[in-house]
C-alpha positions in Angstrom: -17.5 2.3 -25.1 -14.0 1.3 -25.4 -11.5 1.8 -22.2 -9.6 4.3 -24.8 -12.8 6.5 -25.3 -13.7 6.4 -21.8 -10.1 7.7 -21.1 -10.2 10.4 -23.4 -13.9 11.0 -22.2 -12.6 11.5 -18.8 -9.6 13.5 -19.9 -11.7 15.9 -21.6 -14.1 16.0 -19.0 -11.0 17.0 -16.3 -9.8 19.7 -18.9 -13.5 21.2 -19.3 -13.7 21.1 -15.2 -10.2 23.0 -14.6 -11.1 25.8 -17.2 -14.6 26.3 -15.4 -12.5 26.4 -11.9 -10.4 28.9 -13.6 -13.0 31.2 -15.1 -14.9 30.9 -11.8 -11.6 32.2 -10.2 -11.1 35.1 -12.5 -14.7 36.3 -12.3 -14.8 35.4 -8.6 -17.8 33.1 -8.5 -17.5 30.5 -5.8 -20.2 28.6 -7.7 -18.7 28.2 -11.1 -15.1 27.1 -9.1 -16.8 24.6 -7.3 -18.9 23.1 -10.0 -15.6 23.3 -12.2 -13.8 21.4 -9.1 -16.2 18.8 -9.2 -16.1 18.5 -13.0 -12.5 18.1 -12.7 -12.7 14.9 -10.1 -15.5 13.6 -12.0 -13.2 13.4 -14.9 -10.3 12.5 -13.2 -12.2 9.4 -11.8 -13.4 8.2 -15.1 -9.8 8.3 -16.8 -8.4 6.5 -13.3 -11.3 3.8 -13.9 -10.7 2.9 -17.5 -7.1 2.7 -16.4 -7.8 0.2 -13.5 -10.2 -1.8 -15.9 -7.1 -2.0 -18.2 -4.9 -2.9 -15.6 -7.3 -5.9 -14.7 -7.6 -7.0 -18.0 -3.5 -7.2 -18.4 -3.1 -9.1 -15.4 -5.6 -11.6 -16.2 -4.0 -12.0 -19.7 -0.6 -12.1 -17.9 -1.8 -15.0 -16.0 -3.3 -16.9 -18.5 -0.5 -16.4 -20.4 1.6 -18.2 -17.5 -0.8 -20.9 -17.8 -0.4 -21.8 -21.3 3.4 -21.5 -21.2 3.3 -24.2 -18.2 0.8 -26.1 -20.1 3.3 -26.0 -23.1 6.3 -27.1 -20.7 4.2 -29.9 -19.2 3.1 -31.2 -22.7 6.5 -30.6 -24.3 5.0 -28.2 -26.8 7.2 -25.5 -27.4 4.7 -23.6 -30.0 2.2 -23.4 -27.1 5.2 -22.6 -24.6 6.0 -19.8 -27.0 2.6 -18.4 -27.3 2.2 -18.6 -23.5 5.0 -16.4 -23.5 3.8 -13.7 -25.9 0.3 -13.1 -24.3 2.3 -13.1 -21.0 4.2 -10.2 -22.2 1.3 -8.6 -23.8 -0.9 -8.8 -20.6 2.4 -7.0 -18.8 2.6 -4.3 -21.3 -0.7 -3.5 -21.0 -1.0 -3.7 -17.1 2.5 -1.1 -16.8 1.2 0.8 -19.9 -1.9 1.8 -17.2 -0.5 2.6 -14.1 
């Protein structure tokens, strides 16, 4: 399962929990409110875990890009250096998009 689908699944679970909690409030059921809140929090955790995973992947890609850039500079290889810059930027975007 991809991180995007995990994130969507978590968001759906969070929304379902919120709805259940509100129904519990409307019918004055402590049990439904508690179940809804638990589901809502579980969904939020799933969503945050997927985002954290993407941030880690972005940081790794950013670091690998920096290493590739420096190796290109050391070897006087402009193509390698350029690819490293692109890889680093891609990792930074991935990391920032999941903050």
